N, C-alpha and C positions, 0 to 999 in steps of 0.2 A: 359348375363354373366352367366357362370357356373363355379363352382370351387369345388375342393375337398381338404380336409385338411389331410395331412400326419403327421407323428410324428415330422418331422423337417422342413416342408415346406408346402406352399399352392400352388396348381397348378390351374391356372386360364385360361379359354378360353373366349375371347370376340368375339362377332358376328358382322356381318355387321350393321353399323349404331350406334354401341355403342361408346360413348365418353370415351376414355381411362382413363383420370384422374378422371372423375365423377364415373366411374366404380370402380376405386381403392378406392375412398372415401366410396362408398357403401360397398366394401369388408372390409375396415377397421372397419366400424360400425357393419356389420353383423357378422364378424368373431371375433369381439372383439380384433382386432389386434392393439397393441399399438405402436410397433416399429418394423422395419425390413428393409432389403435391397431387391431389386428386379432386375430381368433381363428378357428380352423378345425379341421376334421376331414377325413379322407379316406383315400386309399390311394396309396402310391407303390411303385415298384420299383427306384428308384435315388435315392440321397441322399448328399450330402457333409455330414458332421458335423464340427464343430470344438469344441475345448476350449481356452480361453484360459489360458495359464500367466502369471499376473501377475508372478511373479519374473523370468521370462525375457522378458516383454512380447512374446509371440508366440502365434499360434494354431497348434495341431497339428490337422491335418485328416486325415480318412480317408473314403474312398468305400465305400459299402455297396450291394450289389445283392441283391434278393430281393423277396418279397412282404411288404410291411409295411402294417399298419393305422396310420394317423396318429391317435393317441389325444389329442394336444394339439398345436396349432400357435398360437403367440402371437408378437406382435411389434409393431413400429411402422413408420410410413412418414413420412419427412421429405423435404424437397426435395432433400437431398443424399445420403440413405442410406435403405435399407430394412434393418431389423435384425430377424431372426426366430430363434426357438428352436423345436425340434420334439421330440416324444416319440413313439416308434414301438414297436409290438408285432409280434413275428414269429409264425410258425406254431406255435412252442412256448410261446407266451404269455410270452416273455421280452421285456424292453424295453431300449431304448437311446435316447439322446437327446443333444442339445447344441445348439450354435449351428448354424443351417441356412444353408449358403451355396449349396446347389443341391438340388433335388428334382424328380423327374419323375413325373407322375401315371400310375398304372396303371389305376385304375377311375374314380374321381371325386374331386374335392377341393372342399369347400364352405367358403367364407370369408365372414365378416362384417367389414366395415371400418367403424369409427366415426370419422368425420372430427372433428377438433378445431379449436380456435381458437389454441392456443399453438404458436408456431413450433418445430419440432423439428429445427432445424439443429444441427450438431455441431461441437465443437472438441476438439482434442487435450488430454487430461489427462496431463501429463508424469509424474505420480506413478505412473500405472498403464499408460500407453501406449495407452489406449483413447480412441476418439472418443466423447465424452459430450455430452448435451444442453447447448446453450449457452443456459441460462436466465438 
């Protein structure tokens, strides 16, 4: 992973074999990043997607392997959690996506992080079972 800090953003490049969320945790620690939002594109060959069932209050996860283009990667970084969603396209131009709990870079992965001022700590929302922003 390489990154550069600009006045209002951090530009990140991940390399083959880098695990995306682990790299974002390293970035959070190394750059002293406390909160922010992010977006990115790239390519992965392994990803764990989740779908949250609100009525059951649980994530259903599935691991996918193959050559995928990352058409959209969005999320937020807080001091206690990194929350991301990903949209992928395969070699047949079909897409899949969901909550991203793991992704391994196959080619490159380019992310822009926009640090913010509002603390993005989380608290449990008992109605949904989700950790939501404690605003």
